[in-house]
C-alpha positions as CSV (number, residue, x, y, z in Angstrom):
1,X,16.2,21.1,-12.2
2,X,18.8,19.8,-9.7
3,X,17.6,22.0,-6.8
4,X,14.0,20.9,-6.7
5,X,14.5,17.2,-5.4
6,X,16.9,18.5,-2.7
7,X,14.3,21.1,-1.5
8,X,11.6,18.4,-1.5
9,X,13.9,16.0,0.5
10,X,14.7,18.9,3.0
11,X,11.0,19.5,3.5
12,X,10.4,15.8,4.0
13,X,13.2,15.7,6.6
14,X,11.6,18.7,8.4
15,X,8.2,17.0,8.3
16,X,9.7,13.8,9.7
17,X,11.4,15.7,12.5
18,X,8.0,17.3,13.4
19,X,6.3,13.9,13.3
20,X,8.9,12.2,15.5
21,X,9.1,15.1,18.0
22,X,6.3,13.6,20.2
23,X,8.8,11.0,21.4
24,X,11.8,12.7,22.8
25,X,15.3,11.4,22.3
26,X,15.7,10.9,26.0
27,X,12.5,8.9,26.3
28,X,13.6,6.8,23.3
29,X,17.0,6.0,24.8
30,X,15.5,5.4,28.3
31,X,13.0,2.8,26.9
32,X,15.5,1.1,24.8
33,X,17.9,0.9,27.7
34,X,15.1,-0.5,29.9
35,X,14.4,-3.3,27.3
36,X,18.1,-4.2,26.9
37,X,18.8,-4.1,30.7
38,X,15.8,-6.3,31.4
39,X,17.0,-8.9,28.9
40,X,20.4,-9.0,30.5
41,X,18.9,-9.3,34.1
42,X,16.8,-12.2,33.0
43,X,18.8,-13.9,30.3
44,X,16.8,-16.3,28.1
45,X,18.0,-19.3,26.2
46,X,17.1,-17.7,22.9
47,X,17.6,-14.2,21.4
48,X,14.5,-12.1,22.2
49,X,12.9,-10.0,19.5
50,X,12.1,-6.4,20.3
51,X,8.6,-5.3,19.1
52,X,7.1,-1.9,18.6
53,X,3.5,-2.1,19.8
54,X,1.0,0.5,18.7
55,X,-2.5,1.4,20.0
56,X,-4.5,3.5,17.6
57,X,-7.4,5.9,18.1
58,X,-9.9,7.9,16.0
59,X,-9.9,5.1,13.4
60,X,-12.8,3.0,12.3
61,X,-11.4,-0.3,10.8
62,X,-14.8,-0.9,9.2
63,X,-15.2,2.5,7.5
64,X,-11.7,4.1,7.2
65,X,-9.3,3.0,4.5
66,X,-6.9,0.4,6.0
67,X,-3.3,1.5,5.6
68,X,-0.5,-0.8,4.6
69,X,3.2,0.1,4.0
70,X,6.7,-1.4,4.2
71,X,9.9,0.3,5.3
72,X,13.5,-0.9,5.3
73,X,15.2,-0.5,8.7
74,X,18.8,0.4,9.0
75,X,19.7,-2.7,10.9
76,X,18.3,-6.2,10.5
77,X,15.6,-6.7,13.2
78,X,15.4,-10.5,12.9
79,X,18.7,-12.1,11.7
80,X,17.3,-15.6,12.1
81,X,14.4,-14.9,9.8
82,X,14.0,-17.8,7.3
83,X,14.0,-16.9,3.6
84,X,13.3,-19.3,0.8
85,X,14.2,-18.8,-2.9
86,X,11.7,-19.9,-5.5
87,X,14.1,-20.0,-8.3
88,X,15.1,-20.9,-11.8
89,X,18.1,-23.3,-12.3
90,X,20.7,-20.5,-12.0
91,X,19.2,-19.0,-8.8
92,X,18.7,-22.4,-7.2
93,X,22.4,-23.3,-7.9
94,X,23.4,-20.0,-6.3
95,X,21.1,-20.5,-3.3
96,X,22.5,-24.1,-2.7
97,X,26.1,-22.8,-2.9
98,X,25.2,-20.3,-0.1
99,X,23.2,-22.7,2.0
100,X,19.9,-20.9,1.3
101,X,16.7,-23.0,1.1
102,X,15.3,-23.1,-2.4
103,X,12.6,-24.7,-4.6
104,X,12.4,-24.9,-8.4
105,X,9.4,-25.1,-10.6
106,X,9.2,-28.9,-10.4
107,X,9.2,-28.8,-6.6
108,X,6.4,-26.2,-6.7
109,X,4.4,-28.3,-9.1
110,X,4.6,-31.3,-6.7
111,X,2.6,-29.2,-4.2
112,X,-0.3,-29.6,-6.7
113,X,-2.0,-26.4,-5.5
114,X,-2.9,-28.3,-2.3
115,X,-4.1,-25.7,0.2
116,X,-2.7,-27.6,3.2
117,X,0.8,-28.0,1.6
118,X,0.9,-24.4,0.5
119,X,-0.1,-23.3,3.9
120,X,2.6,-25.5,5.4
121,X,5.2,-23.9,3.1
122,X,4.0,-20.4,4.0
123,X,4.3,-21.3,7.7
124,X,7.8,-22.8,7.3
125,X,9.4,-19.6,6.0
126,X,9.1,-15.9,7.0
127,X,9.6,-14.6,3.5
128,X,10.2,-15.7,-0.1
129,X,12.2,-14.5,-3.1
130,X,11.3,-15.5,-6.6
131,X,13.1,-15.4,-10.0
132,X,11.5,-13.0,-12.5
133,X,10.7,-16.0,-14.7
134,X,8.8,-17.7,-11.9
135,X,7.1,-14.9,-10.0
136,X,4.3,-14.6,-12.6
137,X,3.6,-18.3,-12.4
138,X,3.3,-18.3,-8.6
139,X,-0.6,-17.8,-8.5
140,X,-1.0,-20.6,-11.2
141,X,1.4,-23.0,-9.4
142,X,0.4,-22.4,-5.8
143,X,-2.9,-20.5,-5.8
144,X,-3.5,-17.6,-3.5
145,X,-1.9,-19.3,-0.4
146,X,1.2,-17.1,-0.1
147,X,-0.7,-13.9,-0.8
148,X,-3.2,-14.8,1.9
149,X,-0.4,-15.4,4.4
150,X,1.1,-11.9,3.4
151,X,4.2,-13.6,2.0
152,X,3.9,-13.2,-1.7
153,X,7.6,-13.4,-3.0
154,X,9.8,-10.4,-3.6
155,X,11.3,-10.2,-7.1
156,X,14.9,-11.5,-7.5
157,X,16.5,-10.6,-10.8
158,X,19.9,-11.9,-12.1
159,X,21.5,-8.5,-11.7
160,X,20.6,-8.7,-7.9
161,X,23.1,-9.9,-5.3
162,X,21.2,-12.7,-3.7
163,X,22.7,-12.3,-0.2
164,X,22.1,-8.5,-0.3
165,X,18.6,-9.0,-1.4
166,X,17.9,-11.4,1.5
167,X,19.4,-8.9,3.9
168,X,17.0,-6.3,2.3
169,X,14.0,-8.6,2.9
170,X,15.1,-9.3,6.5
171,X,15.4,-5.5,7.1
172,X,12.0,-4.7,5.8
173,X,9.0,-4.4,8.1
174,X,5.3,-4.1,7.2
175,X,2.7,-2.0,9.0
176,X,-0.8,-3.3,8.1
177,X,-4.1,-2.1,9.6
178,X,-6.5,-5.0,10.1
179,X,-9.8,-5.3,12.0
180,X,-8.4,-4.2,15.4
181,X,-6.8,-1.0,16.6
182,X,-3.6,-2.6,17.9
183,X,-0.6,-3.8,15.9
184,X,2.9,-4.9,16.6
185,X,6.1,-5.2,14.4
186,X,9.6,-6.5,15.1
187,X,12.0,-3.6,15.1
188,X,15.1,-5.3,16.5
189,X,16.5,-7.9,19.0
190,X,18.2,-7.8,22.4
191,X,21.7,-8.5,20.9
192,X,21.7,-5.1,19.1
193,X,23.5,-2.1,20.4
194,X,21.5,0.7,22.0
195,X,22.2,3.1,19.2
196,X,21.2,0.6,16.4
197,X,18.0,-0.3,18.2
198,X,17.1,3.4,18.8
199,X,17.8,4.1,15.0
200,X,15.4,1.3,14.0
201,X,12.6,2.3,16.5
202,X,12.9,6.0,15.4
203,X,12.6,5.1,11.7
204,X,9.7,2.7,12.3
205,X,7.7,5.4,14.3
206,X,8.4,8.1,11.7
207,X,7.1,5.8,8.9
208,X,4.1,4.6,10.8
209,X,3.0,8.2,11.6
210,X,3.4,9.1,7.9
211,X,0.9,6.3,7.0
212,X,-1.8,7.5,9.4
213,X,-4.6,9.8,8.1
214,X,-4.2,12.3,11.0
215,X,-0.6,11.4,11.9
216,X,0.0,11.7,15.7
217,X,-3.7,12.3,16.4
218,X,-4.3,8.6,15.4
219,X,-1.9,7.3,18.0
220,X,-3.1,6.4,21.5
221,X,0.1,4.8,22.8
222,X,3.4,3.4,21.7
223,X,5.4,0.7,23.6
224,X,8.5,-1.3,23.0
225,X,9.1,-4.7,24.6
226,X,11.2,-7.8,24.2
227,X,9.6,-11.2,23.7
228,X,9.7,-12.1,27.4
229,X,10.3,-8.6,28.9
230,X,8.0,-5.9,30.2
231,X,6.6,-3.2,28.0
232,X,8.1,0.3,28.1
233,X,5.9,3.2,27.1
234,X,7.3,5.6,24.5
235,X,4.2,7.7,24.1
């Protein structure tokens, strides 16, 4: 009984290697190096985010099932990402003690399901955590605003370490097919080391390919670029 999971994980590892073999290690390092060197040559006043940009093919957004999936990267791609805790009294106290923005039930009720106010809240933060006692009440308190913005809260229980949970949310990226054949996700920033950025890009590509119906046959091109830098083609 103990052997089977290990065999399955080995098979998955082999499959992932095959999936990622289209982008060689040398190409990956060359492109990452190019992005990081470019950011040093033209230093900006802010920390540039590094995006993985994807062009798809052999996909019909109208007919084919739209994929959606999240994966946790090894290193936080956007450290300055703003996370707000929608918490019960205990979680709000913990959040305040750690300097984390938070809102309790009363603060949420004051929004009065006003679409503009909920939209403003969704725009103000990149992600939300919610106490287990509150998460079921979110649709009733706020309406569908957070869901529409793709920011429905992640569950925060009392057995969770709040800071670790926030790091987990900051490390998680989402690939979501919409109406167009291009998408982009943040996979790092120019302050990261070469190896850490390579690890994130590699993991993101592997996961993306696993989501696609025909794997690599659905990928037209892959690029990485920093916010203000030029694009470097991986595939």
